[in-house]
N, C-alpha and C positions, 0 to 999 in steps of 0.2 A: 507285161499286160497292164493296160490302164483301166481304171475303174470307171464304170458307166455312172454318170451323175444325172439326176433328173433336173431339167431346167425349170427354175422357179421364176414366177412373175415379180417376186419382191426384189427390191434393189437395196443393197446395203450402202449406207453413207458413213461419214465420219461419226463416231460416237456409238451409242448403244441402240439407237432407233432404227427401225426398218420402215421404208417407205413402200407402200403398195398401191397399185392402181385398182385393186379389187376391194374397195371399201364400200360397205353398204350405205344406201341413201337414208338420211334421217328426215326426208321431206314429209312423210306422213306419220312420223312418230308423234303420239299424243302429247308428250311434254312440249315439243317444239311447236306444234300446232297451237297449243294453249298460249305459249309465250309470244308467238307471232301475233295472235289476236289481241293480246293485252297491249303489245307495243303499238299495234295499229290504232286501237282506241285511244291510247295516250297521245299519239301524234295528232289525231283528229281534234282532241280536246285542247292540247297545249300548243301544238304547231311547232315548226322548226325555227331556230334562231334566224332573224332577219325576215321572217314571213310577215309581209305588210298587211295581209288580210286580218290577222288576229290582233294586231296592235290598235286598230281603230275602234 
């Protein structure tokens, strides 16, 4: 007789890690929302390298 195994959505790769497609979204996490807003303000103030508008 063979044992019945439950099919799992996780996939095992080389090493000790497990890759899963069932990862929760951090889109509305307060920590990441705060960091995104800080980054947005910094980019508006400093600009990107090679940005011609901020150099004048």
